[in-house]
C-alpha positions in Angstrom: 3.6 -26.0 3.4 2.6 -22.3 3.3 -1.3 -21.8 2.8 -2.9 -19.2 0.6 -3.9 -16.2 2.8 -2.8 -12.9 2.6 0.0 -12.5 5.2 0.0 -8.3 6.1 3.1 -6.9 6.7 3.5 -3.7 8.2 6.2 -1.2 7.3 6.9 0.5 11.0 6.9 4.1 11.6 11.1 3.8 10.9 11.1 1.7 7.8 12.9 4.0 5.0 12.1 2.2 1.5 15.4 0.6 1.0 14.4 -1.1 4.6 11.8 -2.0 3.8 12.6 -3.8 0.5 15.8 -5.6 1.8 13.1 -6.8 4.5 10.5 -7.8 1.8 13.1 -9.4 -0.2 15.0 -11.3 3.0 11.2 -12.6 3.9 11.2 -13.8 0.2 14.5 -15.5 -0.2 13.8 -17.2 2.9 10.0 -18.8 3.9 9.5 -21.8 1.8 6.5 -21.9 -1.2 5.7 -17.7 -0.8 5.1 -17.7 -3.9 1.9 -20.0 -3.4 0.6 -16.4 -1.2 -1.0 -13.2 -1.9 1.8 -11.3 0.1 -0.4 -8.0 0.9 1.5 -4.7 2.6 -0.7 -2.3 4.7 2.1 0.9 5.6 2.0 3.7 8.2 2.1 7.1 7.2 4.2 8.2 10.1 7.5 9.5 8.1 5.4 10.2 5.1 6.8 6.9 3.5 3.9 4.7 3.5 2.8 4.9 -0.5 6.8 5.0 -1.3 7.0 1.6 0.9 3.9 0.3 -0.7 5.2 0.8 -4.3 8.5 -0.9 -3.7 6.8 -4.0 -1.8 4.7 -4.3 -4.8 8.5 -3.9 -7.0 9.8 -6.8 -4.6 6.9 -9.6 -5.6 3.9 -8.0 -3.2 1.0 -9.1 -4.9 -1.8 -6.3 -2.6 -1.5 -3.1 -1.1 -3.9 -2.4 1.6 -4.4 1.6 1.5 -7.7 3.9 2.8 -9.1 6.3 0.8 -7.3 9.9 2.3 -4.6 7.8 3.6 -7.2 7.2 6.9 -6.0 5.3 9.6 -4.5 5.2 13.0 -1.5 7.4 14.3 -0.3 9.5 11.3 -2.5 7.3 8.3 -1.9 4.8 5.8 -1.2 4.7 2.0 -3.2 6.8 0.4 -5.4 5.2 -2.3 -5.3 8.0 -4.7 -1.9 7.9 -4.7 -0.8 4.5 -4.5 -3.3 4.4 -7.5 -1.9 6.8 -9.2 1.7 6.2 -9.1 0.8 2.0 -10.5 -0.6 3.2 -13.3 2.4 5.2 -14.1 4.3 2.3 -13.7 2.1 0.9 -16.7 3.5 -3.0 -15.6 0.6 -3.8 -13.5 -3.3 -4.3 -13.9 -5.7 -2.5 -11.6 -9.2 -3.1 -12.0 -10.1 0.4 -10.5 -12.6 3.0 -11.8 -10.2 6.2 -11.5 -13.4 8.4 -12.1 -15.1 7.5 -8.8 -11.5 8.2 -6.4 -12.3 12.1 -5.8 -15.9 11.6 -5.3 -14.9 9.2 -3.1 -12.4 11.6 -1.5 -14.6 14.2 -0.9 -16.8 12.3 0.8 -14.8 11.1 3.3 -13.4 14.7 3.9 -17.1 15.7 4.4 -17.3 13.2 6.7 -14.3 12.9 8.5 -12.6 16.4 8.0 -9.1 14.4 6.9 -7.6 14.9 3.1 -7.7 17.6 1.1 -10.9 16.4 -0.8 -9.4 16.3 -3.8 -7.7 13.5 -3.9 
């Protein structure tokens, strides 16, 4: 029996949204009681596909996306928080509890500290 911890699946630098979707579908189809776990993804942006892979994961049944303000992270960074939020809101079929008025302030703050991001995410 699977427990209810979060399981993190990392998209590798070579994973296209199509490949990542196939991997997630395989996991959802093969792991017993997967519906009792909260699956999350943590996608790296090595090839500029972290946001796309995160959104594909959501459509496959993943219930949590791990992302970072201004895409901060190892190598080429992670899925950018503001881009993920904007795209999820555009879809209109998911509920998120985020005060979007604070996103640009947080992005600007992180930009001032790190120099990473445009500061206007």
